[in-house]
All heavy atoms as an XYZ file, in Angstrom:
910
protein
N     -45.853     31.078     37.370
C     -46.039     32.517     37.095
C     -45.226     32.937     35.884
O     -45.672     33.775     35.075
C     -45.688     33.315     38.333
C     -46.046     34.737     38.226
S     -47.827     34.924     38.023
C     -47.996     36.677     38.123
N     -44.026     32.388     35.711
C     -43.214     32.709     34.521
C     -43.931     32.345     33.256
O     -43.862     33.053     32.268
C     -41.845     32.004     34.611
C     -40.941     32.586     35.637
O     -41.092     33.745     36.000
N     -40.033     31.776     36.136
N     -44.592     31.209     33.281
C     -45.349     30.758     32.108
C     -46.406     31.763     31.721
O     -46.496     32.145     30.567
C     -46.011     29.388     32.366
O     -44.963     28.450     32.651
C     -46.826     28.903     31.208
N     -47.199     32.211     32.692
C     -48.255     33.147     32.384
C     -47.698     34.462     31.891
O     -48.223     35.045     30.921
C     -49.167     33.324     33.619
C     -49.841     32.013     33.954
C     -50.160     34.454     33.418
C     -50.561     31.999     35.281
N     -46.639     34.980     32.534
C     -46.017     36.217     32.102
C     -45.479     36.125     30.691
O     -45.697     37.030     29.856
C     -44.919     36.645     33.089
C     -44.187     37.938     32.774
C     -45.149     39.102     32.762
C     -43.079     38.143     33.747
N     -44.810     35.051     30.400
C     -44.277     34.852     29.050
C     -45.379     34.725     28.018
O     -45.299     35.261     26.892
C     -43.366     33.614     28.981
C     -42.022     33.737     29.691
C     -41.301     32.417     29.776
C     -41.129     34.757     28.958
N     -46.452     34.048     28.377
C     -47.608     33.946     27.471
C     -48.266     35.310     27.230
O     -48.672     35.635     26.097
C     -48.637     32.926     27.969
C     -48.220     31.457     27.797
C     -49.287     30.568     28.454
C     -48.065     31.077     26.344
N     -48.359     36.086     28.281
C     -48.936     37.457     28.125
C     -48.069     38.284     27.155
O     -48.603     38.889     26.243
C     -48.982     38.149     29.490
C     -50.136     37.743     30.388
C     -49.892     38.260     31.819
C     -51.453     38.306     29.856
N     -46.774     38.270     27.380
C     -45.860     39.049     26.521
C     -45.894     38.520     25.077
O     -45.915     39.319     24.132
C     -44.472     39.025     27.083
C     -44.259     39.776     28.408
C     -42.854     39.539     28.978
C     -44.514     41.256     28.219
N     -45.859     37.204     24.903
C     -45.880     36.658     23.565
C     -47.143     36.998     22.826
O     -47.135     37.288     21.618
C     -45.665     35.120     23.608
O     -46.841     34.463     24.001
N     -48.258     37.066     23.551
C     -49.519     37.399     22.905
C     -49.603     38.885     22.526
O     -50.319     39.201     21.599
C     -50.690     36.976     23.785
C     -50.999     35.532     23.555
O     -51.655     35.183     22.559
N     -50.510     34.646     24.404
N     -48.914     39.736     23.226
C     -48.864     41.122     22.797
C     -48.160     41.175     21.433
O     -48.671     41.851     20.488
C     -48.121     42.012     23.831
C     -47.808     43.405     23.269
C     -48.927     42.114     25.142
N     -47.032     40.529     21.302
C     -46.328     40.498     19.987
C     -47.196     39.859     18.918
O     -47.275     40.345     17.791
C     -45.007     39.759     20.124
C     -43.906     40.573     20.708
C     -43.543     40.400     22.015
C     -43.246     41.545     19.960
C     -42.527     41.166     22.616
C     -42.237     42.309     20.515
C     -41.875     42.109     21.838
N     -47.854     38.741     19.231
C     -48.699     38.064     18.253
C     -49.839     38.932     17.799
O     -50.123     39.002     16.605
C     -49.246     36.781     18.862
C     -50.101     36.004     17.861
S     -50.954     34.577     18.645
C     -52.211     35.417     19.558
N     -50.489     39.630     18.693
C     -51.603     40.484     18.340
C     -51.139     41.606     17.436
O     -51.775     41.910     16.440
C     -52.257     41.027     19.598
O     -52.765     39.907     20.385
C     -53.462     41.922     19.251
N     -50.025     42.224     17.759
C     -49.486     43.301     16.890
C     -49.114     42.732     15.509
O     -49.394     43.332     14.497
C     -48.293     43.992     17.561
C     -47.590     44.934     16.619
C     -48.764     44.721     18.803
N     -48.483     41.542     15.493
C     -48.066     40.938     14.244
C     -49.281     40.605     13.359
O     -49.274     40.822     12.168
C     -47.245     39.685     14.484
N     -50.315     40.063     13.975
C     -51.483     39.590     13.200
C     -52.451     40.673     12.855
O     -53.104     40.639     11.830
C     -52.210     38.482     13.965
C     -51.527     37.169     13.955
C     -50.198     36.892     13.639
C     -52.099     35.920     14.314
N     -49.964     35.554     13.782
C     -51.102     34.941     14.207
C     -53.350     35.553     14.758
C     -51.347     33.594     14.500
C     -53.612     34.235     15.038
C     -52.620     33.269     14.903
N     -52.603     41.679     13.726
C     -53.682     42.649     13.567
C     -53.198     44.077     13.458
O     -54.031     44.983     13.154
C     -54.714     42.537     14.691
C     -55.307     41.163     14.745
C     -54.877     40.196     15.683
C     -56.267     40.762     13.864
C     -55.400     38.933     15.739
C     -56.818     39.498     13.888
C     -56.387     38.602     14.841
O     -56.924     37.332     14.851
N     -51.950     44.359     13.767
C     -51.447     45.733     13.697
C     -51.601     46.360     12.336
O     -51.852     47.594     12.199
N     -51.467     45.568     11.308
C     -51.573     46.119      9.939
C     -52.947     46.584      9.559
O     -53.172     47.295      8.602
C     -51.086     45.072      8.889
C     -51.929     43.850      8.873
N     -53.006     43.708      8.026
C     -51.846     42.700      9.545
C     -53.587     42.548      8.224
N     -52.872     41.888      9.169
N     -53.973     46.193     10.377
C     -55.331     46.669     10.131
C     -55.452     48.164     10.464
O     -56.323     48.865      9.915
C     -56.339     45.873     10.962
C     -56.376     44.360     10.672
C     -57.379     43.679     11.583
C     -56.758     44.117      9.217
N     -54.588     48.645     11.360
C     -54.578     50.034     11.720
C     -53.491     50.826     11.044
O     -53.662     51.984     10.684
C     -54.460     50.163     13.252
C     -54.492     51.515     13.805
C     -55.889     52.103     13.783
C     -55.912     53.446     14.507
N     -57.215     54.018     14.500
N     -52.333     50.167     10.881
C     -51.168     50.882     10.338
C     -50.664     50.176      9.052
O     -50.880     48.964      8.897
C     -50.000     50.845     11.364
C     -50.449     51.323     12.715
C     -50.635     50.420     13.754
C     -50.641     52.652     12.963
C     -51.041     50.843     15.021
C     -51.036     53.112     14.226
C     -51.243     52.215     15.256
N     -50.022     50.847      8.205
C     -49.347     50.264      7.061
C     -50.228     50.007      5.854
O     -49.863     49.177      5.015
N     -51.344     50.694      5.731
C     -52.239     50.462      4.584
C     -51.587     50.903      3.254
O     -52.000     50.450      2.199
C     -53.579     51.160      4.757
C     -54.469     50.433      5.733
N     -55.198     49.319      5.381
C     -54.739     50.704      7.039
C     -55.865     48.915      6.418
N     -55.606     49.708      7.457
N     -50.598     51.785      3.343
C     -49.942     52.244      2.168
C     -48.822     51.296      1.677
O     -48.254     51.491      0.612
C     -49.352     53.677      2.369
C     -48.466     53.746      3.593
O     -48.581     52.888      4.489
O     -47.635     54.680      3.656
N     -48.507     50.287      2.481
C     -47.473     49.319      2.119
C     -48.071     48.178      1.310
O     -49.219     47.769      1.521
C     -46.832     48.727      3.359
C     -46.060     49.687      4.294
C     -45.661     48.962      5.553
C     -44.860     50.229      3.559
N     -47.282     47.617      0.380
C     -47.752     46.442     -0.337
C     -47.889     45.247      0.648
O     -47.188     45.171      1.648
C     -46.679     46.139     -1.373
C     -45.605     47.161     -1.162
C     -46.011     48.086     -0.067
N     -48.755     44.345      0.317
C     -49.077     43.224      1.195
C     -47.826     42.395      1.514
O     -47.651     41.971      2.656
C     -50.149     42.323      0.589
C     -50.646     41.171      1.468
C     -51.169     41.661      2.798
C     -51.707     40.392      0.754
N     -46.915     42.188      0.556
C     -45.736     41.395      0.817
C     -44.844     42.011      1.895
O     -44.261     41.301      2.684
C     -44.966     41.078     -0.490
C     -44.291     42.265     -1.125
C     -44.812     43.137     -2.018
C     -42.965     42.759     -0.848
N     -43.896     44.108     -2.349
C     -42.738     43.886     -1.638
C     -41.938     42.328     -0.002
C     -41.562     44.599     -1.626
C     -40.742     43.047      0.002
C     -40.574     44.173     -0.815
N     -44.799     43.339      1.938
C     -44.011     43.998      2.964
C     -44.671     43.859      4.360
O     -44.018     43.648      5.348
C     -43.813     45.492      2.662
C     -42.805     45.745      1.565
C     -42.561     47.224      1.424
C     -41.519     47.462      0.332
N     -41.257     48.888      0.123
N     -46.005     43.944      4.355
C     -46.727     43.769      5.590
C     -46.528     42.353      6.134
O     -46.322     42.173      7.346
C     -48.235     44.042      5.377
C     -49.074     43.702      6.619
C     -48.449     45.538      5.018
N     -46.520     41.379      5.223
C     -46.271     39.994      5.665
C     -44.887     39.832      6.248
O     -44.700     39.238      7.325
C     -46.494     39.008      4.487
C     -45.984     37.604      4.815
C     -47.949     38.968      4.079
N     -43.871     40.416      5.599
C     -42.502     40.315      6.131
C     -42.363     41.021      7.471
O     -41.701     40.520      8.384
C     -41.501     40.879      5.099
C     -41.275     40.063      3.854
C     -40.308     40.773      2.921
C     -40.758     38.686      4.200
N     -42.963     42.195      7.603
C     -42.913     42.913      8.862
C     -43.607     42.065      9.962
O     -43.087     41.940     11.081
C     -43.554     44.312      8.756
C     -42.681     45.189      7.865
C     -43.783     44.941     10.106
C     -43.346     46.484      7.433
N     -44.768     41.498      9.617
C     -45.485     40.649     10.590
C     -44.665     39.459     10.993
O     -44.627     39.029     12.181
C     -46.828     40.228     10.033
O     -47.699     41.344      9.886
N     -43.971     38.849     10.062
C     -43.091     37.688     10.362
C     -42.021     38.115     11.341
O     -41.635     37.401     12.248
C     -42.465     37.120      9.145
C     -43.362     36.163      8.380
C     -44.542     35.649      8.771
C     -43.030     35.614      7.098
N     -45.010     34.805      7.760
C     -44.114     34.771      6.761
C     -41.993     35.749      6.219
C     -44.151     34.070      5.563
C     -42.043     35.051      5.032
C     -43.098     34.220      4.726
N     -41.431     39.333     11.099
C     -40.396     39.826     11.982
C     -40.899     40.042     13.435
O     -40.224     39.725     14.390
N     -42.095     40.556     13.536
C     -42.697     40.784     14.856
C     -43.018     39.421     15.501
O     -42.781     39.195     16.687
C     -43.948     41.659     14.757
C     -43.598     43.052     14.271
C     -44.673     41.738     16.111
C     -44.744     43.899     13.854
N     -43.549     38.509     14.697
C     -43.953     37.177     15.189
C     -42.747     36.368     15.702
O     -42.900     35.497     16.576
C     -44.688     36.409     14.118
N     -41.556     36.656     15.189
C     -40.345     35.988     15.653
C     -40.207     36.120     17.155
O     -39.924     35.184     17.909
C     -39.121     36.526     14.936
C     -37.809     36.051     15.555
C     -37.362     34.798     15.310
C     -37.083     36.899     16.398
C     -36.172     34.340     15.906
C     -35.910     36.466     16.986
C     -35.441     35.170     16.737
N     -40.456     37.356     17.661
C     -40.335     37.627     19.064
C     -41.442     36.955     19.851
O     -41.249     36.521     21.016
C     -40.303     39.132     19.330
C     -39.124     39.802     18.749
C     -39.216     40.493     17.567
C     -37.861     39.639     19.321
C     -38.092     41.087     16.986
C     -36.717     40.240     18.767
C     -36.886     40.943     17.589
N     -42.616     36.785     19.234
C     -43.685     36.026     19.882
C     -43.266     34.598     20.114
O     -43.455     34.036     21.183
C     -44.959     36.096     18.983
C     -46.140     35.390     19.638
C     -46.401     34.001     19.119
O     -46.040     33.712     17.970
O     -46.966     33.186     19.891
N     -42.638     33.977     19.112
C     -42.168     32.619     19.247
C     -41.061     32.493     20.290
O     -40.958     31.506     21.027
C     -41.642     32.067     17.903
C     -42.742     31.523     17.054
C     -43.494     32.361     16.200
C     -43.051     30.178     17.071
C     -44.507     31.862     15.429
C     -44.090     29.680     16.271
C     -44.805     30.517     15.458
O     -45.799     30.019     14.717
N     -40.202     33.529     20.363
C     -39.110     33.485     21.343
C     -39.628     33.522     22.778
O     -38.896     33.161     23.704
C     -38.188     34.686     21.132
S     -37.171     34.555     19.651
N     -40.879     33.957     22.959
C     -41.475     33.966     24.278
C     -42.436     32.786     24.520
O     -42.517     32.205     25.592
C     -42.238     35.274     24.495
C     -41.316     36.540     24.529
C     -42.195     37.773     24.400
C     -40.517     36.570     25.780
N     -43.168     32.421     23.443
C     -44.202     31.384     23.600
C     -43.590     29.988     23.769
O     -44.066     29.181     24.569
C     -45.126     31.372     22.372
N     -42.499     29.705     23.035
C     -41.874     28.372     23.151
C     -41.333     28.161     24.549
O     -41.602     27.108     25.172
C     -40.839     28.155     22.038
C     -40.033     26.913     22.264
C     -41.523     28.123     20.673
N     -40.568     29.092     25.119
C     -40.119     28.887     26.492
C     -41.272     28.850     27.499
O     -41.204     28.103     28.463
C     -39.223     30.099     26.779
C     -38.793     30.613     25.443
C     -39.933     30.272     24.505
N     -42.316     29.617     27.264
C     -43.480     29.591     28.168
C     -44.084     28.167     28.219
O     -44.348     27.680     29.324
C     -44.558     30.590     27.686
N     -44.208     27.548     27.098
C     -44.788     26.218     27.053
C     -43.823     25.177     27.626
O     -44.210     24.269     28.320
C     -45.209     25.858     25.643
C     -46.475     26.604     25.235
O     -47.468     26.574     25.929
N     -46.403     27.339     24.133
N     -42.559     25.347     27.347
C     -41.546     24.425     27.877
C     -41.507     24.494     29.375
O     -41.474     23.469     30.081
C     -40.177     24.729     27.256
C     -39.077     23.948     27.902
C     -38.296     22.913     27.233
N     -38.436     22.600     25.872
C     -37.389     22.260     25.127
N     -36.180     22.275     25.619
N     -37.587     21.871     23.889
N     -41.503     25.722     29.946
C     -41.447     25.911     31.382
C     -42.747     25.457     32.058
O     -42.708     24.928     33.180
C     -41.198     27.384     31.721
C     -39.801     27.928     31.415
C     -39.798     29.450     31.607
C     -38.782     27.292     32.290
N     -43.842     25.651     31.380
C     -45.137     25.374     31.974
C     -45.564     23.930     31.925
O     -46.378     23.463     32.731
N     -44.985     23.181     30.979
C     -45.404     21.780     30.815
C     -44.876     20.976     31.980
O     -43.702     21.005     32.324
C     -44.879     21.201     29.518
C     -45.482     19.866     29.158
C     -46.822     19.780     28.864
C     -44.750     18.699     29.182
C     -47.422     18.542     28.576
C     -45.300     17.479     28.873
C     -46.642     17.420     28.574
O     -47.213     16.209     28.275
N     -45.762     20.220     32.593
C     -45.454     19.543     33.833
C     -46.238     20.166     34.982
O     -46.915     19.422     35.687
N     -46.136     21.478     35.118
C     -46.972     22.192     36.063
C     -48.402     22.192     35.487
O     -49.383     22.111     36.254
C     -46.464     23.588     36.300
C     -47.294     24.400     37.241
C     -46.782     25.834     37.377
O     -45.832     26.249     36.723
N     -47.444     26.590     38.207
N     -48.524     22.359     34.188
C     -49.812     22.370     33.491
C     -49.738     21.273     32.425
O     -48.690     20.941     31.903
C     -50.067     23.723     32.784
C     -50.024     24.891     33.722
C     -48.957     25.761     33.722
C     -51.095     25.152     34.550
C     -48.933     26.885     34.538
C     -51.067     26.244     35.426
C     -49.980     27.101     35.401
N     -50.899     20.754     32.096
C     -50.959     19.771     30.980
C     -50.926     20.546     29.650
O     -51.083     21.783     29.609
C     -52.246     18.959     31.066
O     -53.378     19.766     30.725
N     -50.703     19.814     28.592
C     -50.725     20.413     27.254
C     -52.093     21.070     26.984
O     -52.164     22.201     26.412
N     -53.163     20.403     27.383
C     -54.512     20.980     27.209
C     -54.647     22.274     27.984
O     -55.178     23.257     27.470
C     -55.566     19.989     27.659
C     -55.772     18.817     26.735
C     -55.394     17.548     27.122
C     -56.380     18.996     25.491
C     -55.605     16.479     26.268
C     -56.554     17.913     24.663
C     -56.178     16.638     25.044
N     -54.172     22.302     29.206
C     -54.295     23.492     30.041
C     -53.462     24.659     29.479
O     -53.911     25.769     29.470
C     -53.861     23.191     31.483
C     -54.850     22.338     32.221
C     -54.333     21.915     33.595
O     -53.151     21.695     33.790
N     -55.252     21.838     34.568
N     -52.262     24.341     28.970
C     -51.440     25.377     28.369
C     -52.126     25.999     27.187
O     -52.129     27.220     27.003
C     -50.069     24.816     27.943
C     -49.085     24.566     29.050
C     -47.910     23.732     28.535
C     -48.591     25.863     29.658
N     -52.773     25.168     26.344
C     -53.405     25.681     25.161
C     -54.644     26.527     25.507
O     -54.853     27.616     24.975
C     -53.827     24.532     24.228
C     -54.486     24.987     22.949
C     -53.543     25.913     22.146
C     -54.206     26.407     20.883
N     -53.391     27.423     20.226
N     -55.434     26.074     26.477
C     -56.618     26.796     26.881
C     -56.172     28.145     27.536
O     -56.784     29.179     27.284
C     -57.496     25.963     27.807
C     -58.128     24.823     27.025
C     -58.565     26.836     28.496
C     -58.746     23.727     27.854
N     -55.128     28.098     28.358
C     -54.603     29.316     28.981
C     -54.175     30.308     27.887
O     -54.468     31.497     27.964
C     -53.437     28.953     29.891
C     -52.867     30.102     30.661
S     -51.357     29.702     31.606
C     -51.668     28.076     32.201
N     -53.471     29.792     26.902
C     -52.990     30.653     25.846
C     -54.143     31.291     25.050
O     -54.078     32.478     24.744
C     -52.111     29.831     24.870
C     -51.372     30.639     23.828
C     -52.184     30.797     22.535
O     -52.960     29.962     22.161
N     -51.963     31.909     21.890
N     -55.206     30.566     24.827
C     -56.364     31.092     24.094
C     -57.062     32.184     24.903
O     -57.456     33.211     24.357
C     -57.330     29.993     23.697
C     -56.772     29.016     22.672
C     -56.397     29.656     21.348
O     -56.962     30.703     20.981
O     -55.503     29.104     20.705
N     -57.235     31.963     26.204
C     -57.888     32.956     27.043
C     -57.024     34.227     27.074
O     -57.552     35.339     26.997
C     -58.151     32.382     28.448
C     -58.594     33.487     29.399
C     -59.195     31.289     28.388
N     -55.730     34.065     27.242
C     -54.825     35.231     27.247
C     -54.872     35.950     25.897
O     -54.934     37.170     25.863
C     -53.387     34.784     27.598
C     -53.298     34.396     29.088
C     -52.368     35.878     27.316
C     -52.011     33.717     29.483
N     -54.850     35.199     24.805
C     -54.934     35.797     23.473
C     -56.180     36.662     23.337
O     -56.107     37.793     22.830
C     -54.942     34.690     22.399
O     -53.727     33.983     22.426
C     -55.154     35.283     20.997
N     -57.299     36.124     23.757
C     -58.544     36.901     23.609
C     -58.553     38.124     24.548
O     -59.083     39.178     24.156
C     -59.733     36.015     23.873
C     -59.977     35.019     22.750
C     -61.008     33.992     23.125
C     -60.365     35.744     21.472
N     -57.999     38.002     25.705
C     -57.937     39.150     26.642
C     -57.071     40.253     26.057
O     -57.420     41.443     26.081
C     -57.434     38.726     28.002
N     -55.915     39.897     25.512
C     -55.001     40.862     24.894
C     -55.670     41.471     23.693
O     -55.638     42.686     23.477
C     -53.650     40.206     24.512
C     -52.887     39.699     25.741
C     -52.796     41.142     23.647
C     -52.355     40.769     26.645
N     -56.332     40.624     22.873
C     -56.985     41.171     21.693
C     -58.138     42.103     22.024
O     -58.347     43.079     21.339
C     -57.504     40.035     20.783
C     -58.154     40.583     19.530
C     -57.359     41.034     18.481
C     -59.525     40.699     19.432
C     -57.932     41.566     17.372
C     -60.105     41.241     18.316
C     -59.315     41.665     17.274
N     -58.837     41.812     23.098
C     -59.923     42.697     23.536
C     -59.378     44.128     23.726
O     -59.933     45.102     23.218
C     -60.546     42.163     24.813
C     -61.694     42.991     25.350
C     -62.808     42.110     25.842
C     -61.238     43.897     26.463
N     -58.313     44.227     24.506
C     -57.702     45.537     24.740
C     -57.216     46.181     23.434
O     -57.435     47.359     23.217
N     -56.608     45.393     22.548
C     -56.095     45.918     21.286
C     -57.243     46.413     20.425
O     -57.177     47.504     19.826
C     -55.334     44.816     20.561
C     -54.659     45.258     19.285
C     -53.459     45.889     19.272
C     -55.312     45.061     18.072
C     -52.837     46.286     18.106
C     -54.713     45.470     16.892
C     -53.505     46.087     16.898
N     -58.312     45.612     20.324
C     -59.453     45.978     19.457
C     -60.122     47.244     19.931
O     -60.495     48.117     19.122
C     -60.448     44.825     19.401
N     -60.281     47.403     21.267
C     -60.911     48.595     21.811
C     -60.004     49.802     21.752
O     -60.421     50.899     21.312
C     -61.439     48.311     23.223
C     -61.947     49.568     23.900
C     -62.523     47.242     23.187
N     -58.759     49.645     22.192
C     -57.838     50.792     22.316
C     -57.192     51.185     21.029
O     -57.024     52.380     20.743
C     -56.797     50.514     23.386
C     -57.302     50.259     24.806
C     -56.179     49.838     25.701
C     -58.008     51.512     25.333
N     -56.801     50.232     20.196
C     -56.031     50.525     18.965
C     -56.987     50.610     17.748
O     -56.951     51.558     16.993
C     -54.906     49.531     18.726
C     -54.179     49.813     17.435
C     -53.924     49.569     19.901
N     -57.771     49.555     17.584
C     -58.672     49.522     16.414
C     -59.947     50.356     16.617
O     -60.704     50.570     15.665
C     -59.052     48.087     16.057
C     -57.893     47.156     15.681
C     -58.419     45.761     15.419
C     -57.134     47.694     14.467
N     -60.174     50.790     17.843
C     -61.340     51.636     18.197
C     -62.655     50.909     17.871
O     -63.610     51.535     17.438
C     -61.302     52.980     17.466
C     -60.013     53.760     17.667
C     -59.885     54.184     19.110
C     -58.654     55.073     19.237
N     -58.109     55.086     20.537
N     -62.703     49.612     18.106
C     -63.918     48.846     17.901
C     -64.722     48.828     19.206
O     -64.190     48.945     20.285
C     -63.575     47.421     17.465
C     -62.937     47.409     16.107
C     -62.732     45.998     15.553
O     -63.146     45.015     16.216
O     -62.192     45.903     14.455
N     -66.024     48.675     19.050
C     -66.937     48.649     20.195
C     -67.039     47.220     20.698
O     -67.178     46.282     19.931
C     -68.300     49.184     19.736
C     -69.220     49.523     20.887
C     -70.390     50.318     20.372
C     -71.358     50.570     21.479
N     -71.342     51.821     22.034
N     -66.977     47.083     22.032
C     -67.123     45.765     22.661
C     -68.597     45.554     22.917
O     -69.173     46.148     23.857
C     -66.288     45.712     23.954
C     -66.198     44.327     24.537
C     -65.586     43.297     23.864
C     -66.755     44.077     25.787
C     -65.483     42.038     24.447
C     -66.669     42.823     26.353
C     -66.044     41.793     25.665
N     -69.238     44.633     22.203
C     -70.674     44.424     22.268
C     -71.039     43.282     23.235
O     -70.176     42.493     23.625
C     -71.205     44.101     20.869
N     -72.279     43.193     23.568
C     -72.794     42.189     24.527
C     -72.493     40.779     24.068
O     -72.156     39.916     24.887
C     -74.263     42.371     24.805
C     -75.138     41.937     23.653
C     -75.611     42.728     22.666
C     -75.588     40.619     23.388
N     -76.312     41.980     21.773
C     -76.361     40.668     22.175
C     -75.466     39.395     24.017
C     -76.949     39.544     21.624
C     -76.074     38.275     23.448
C     -76.782     38.367     22.269
N     -72.581     40.523     22.752
C     -72.365     39.143     22.262
C     -70.882     38.729     22.414
O     -70.615     37.544     22.628
C     -72.851     38.984     20.847
C     -72.256     40.001     19.883
O     -72.117     41.154     20.213
N     -71.880     39.566     18.699
N     -69.975     39.670     22.340
C     -68.565     39.351     22.604
C     -68.383     38.981     24.078
O     -67.642     38.096     24.405
C     -67.652     40.515     22.191
C     -67.778     40.925     20.769
C     -67.747     42.248     20.397
C     -67.897     39.963     19.759
C     -67.851     42.660     19.067
C     -68.006     40.341     18.434
C     -67.972     41.688     18.093
O     -68.083     42.068     16.784
N     -69.086     39.734     24.947
C     -68.996     39.435     26.375
C     -69.545     38.050     26.638
O     -68.978     37.283     27.443
C     -69.761     40.492     27.208
C     -69.757     40.209     28.674
S     -68.111     40.079     29.414
C     -67.648     41.792     29.466
N     -70.633     37.697     26.005
C     -71.232     36.342     26.160
C     -70.227     35.294     25.714
O     -70.062     34.252     26.399
C     -72.525     36.209     25.399
N     -69.518     35.538     24.622
C     -68.511     34.598     24.133
C     -67.382     34.456     25.147
O     -66.898     33.350     25.415
C     -67.975     35.038     22.799
N     -66.960     35.582     25.767
C     -65.905     35.510     26.737
C     -66.348     34.743     28.001
O     -65.537     34.001     28.592
C     -65.473     36.939     27.161
C     -64.416     37.499     26.269
C     -64.768     38.188     25.111
C     -63.075     37.371     26.575
C     -63.812     38.711     24.288
C     -62.085     37.909     25.746
C     -62.458     38.572     24.586
N     -67.581     34.904     28.347
C     -68.110     34.124     29.508
C     -68.033     32.642     29.224
O     -67.634     31.861     30.097
C     -69.530     34.581     29.883
C     -70.184     33.631     30.864
C     -69.503     36.016     30.435
N     -68.401     32.245     28.006
C     -68.343     30.813     27.630
C     -66.905     30.318     27.647
O     -66.640     29.225     28.116
C     -68.916     30.613     26.222
S     -70.699     30.866     26.156
N     -65.965     31.131     27.174
C     -64.548     30.757     27.234
C     -64.062     30.684     28.673
O     -63.218     29.813     28.997
C     -63.698     31.730     26.433
C     -63.908     31.624     24.899
C     -63.294     32.798     24.212
C     -63.356     30.307     24.404
N     -64.552     31.548     29.514
C     -64.216     31.494     30.939
C     -64.705     30.183     31.525
O     -64.023     29.539     32.355
N     -65.858     29.723     31.120
C     -66.375     28.450     31.539
C     -65.466     27.295     31.066
O     -65.221     26.357     31.832
N     -65.005     27.400     29.855
C     -64.053     26.376     29.333
C     -62.795     26.323     30.182
O     -62.303     25.250     30.534
C     -63.737     26.659     27.870
N     -62.270     27.498     30.522
C     -61.050     27.561     31.333
C     -61.313     26.980     32.718
O     -60.479     26.256     33.290
C     -60.571     29.013     31.432
N     -62.491     27.284     33.274
C     -62.844     26.702     34.568
C     -62.772     25.187     34.552
O     -62.178     24.561     35.408
C     -64.212     27.189     35.039
C     -64.723     26.454     36.225
C     -64.255     26.777     37.490
C     -65.647     25.408     36.111
C     -64.688     26.039     38.624
C     -66.087     24.684     37.221
C     -65.606     25.014     38.454
O     -66.030     24.324     39.539
N     -63.439     24.596     33.558
C     -63.487     23.143     33.496
C     -62.090     22.517     33.234
O     -61.808     21.424     33.671
C     -64.462     22.661     32.435
C     -65.889     22.744     32.900
C     -66.720     23.758     32.477
C     -66.395     21.819     33.824
C     -68.034     23.844     32.892
C     -67.680     21.883     34.289
C     -68.528     22.914     33.815
N     -61.237     23.246     32.528
C     -59.896     22.757     32.232
C     -59.008     22.754     33.494
O     -58.129     21.884     33.617
C     -59.211     23.633     31.148
N     -59.241     23.682     34.431
C     -58.351     23.810     35.569
C     -58.961     23.368     36.893
O     -58.223     23.141     37.844
C     -57.862     25.247     35.703
C     -56.894     25.664     34.640
C     -57.341     26.275     33.462
C     -55.534     25.403     34.810
C     -56.461     26.612     32.466
C     -54.656     25.758     33.790
C     -55.098     26.376     32.628
N     -60.259     23.234     36.967
C     -60.931     22.957     38.278
C     -60.841     21.526     38.724
O     -61.025     21.272     39.905
C     -62.389     23.399     38.166
N     -60.586     20.596     37.854
C     -60.650     19.197     38.230
C     -59.302     18.529     37.966
O     -58.636     18.839     36.969
C     -61.731     18.467     37.454
C     -63.088     19.137     37.589
C     -63.573     19.993     36.618
C     -63.849     18.927     38.718
C     -64.804     20.616     36.753
C     -65.110     19.532     38.861
C     -65.566     20.394     37.883
N     -58.923     17.617     38.831
C     -57.709     16.827     38.590
C     -57.934     15.840     37.473
O     -58.949     15.133     37.494
C     -57.285     16.118     39.873
C     -56.758     17.048     40.926
O     -56.232     18.086     40.615
N     -56.948     16.687     42.182
N     -57.034     15.846     36.540
C     -57.158     14.887     35.451
C     -56.009     13.889     35.504
O     -54.935     14.223     35.993
C     -57.134     15.620     34.059
O     -55.935     16.416     34.009
C     -58.316     16.516     33.907
N     -56.242     12.698     35.032
C     -55.180     11.688     35.089
C     -53.987     12.094     34.197
O     -54.189     12.633     33.105
C     -55.846     10.425     34.576
C     -57.064     10.851     33.870
C     -57.434     12.192     34.443
N     -52.802     11.813     34.664
C     -51.603     12.083     33.885
C     -51.324     10.929     32.937
O     -51.712      9.780     33.240
C     -50.380     12.267     34.788
C     -50.519     13.391     35.784
C     -50.481     14.747     35.164
C     -50.571     15.819     36.217
N     -51.017     17.059     35.707
N     -50.709     11.190     31.849
C     -50.435     10.143     30.854
C     -49.401      9.179     31.385
O     -48.626      9.389     32.214
C     -49.949     10.767     29.551
């Protein structure tokens, strides 16, 4: 559970670092936006690295990465709709269903350990 919570929090920081400037800071030069994003991303790394370290063993590397991608997209969905005011269309839902299928196959079956 700590792994999932840390990944959720790290992805909030990552989403703001990568996409926050699309809504805010248009009057700033790009180099300043990059530096601000790096500063925000620092906190993402401070959460993501421990999440992966704690989770490895309970989850495989493949499972950690797939979990991280699903969490990233879920966080981004909320950000895009609530902050960027973008419309969530049917084709995005279809893509999420396919990713849900990927997550199912990654976690539903026992895989051999290295």
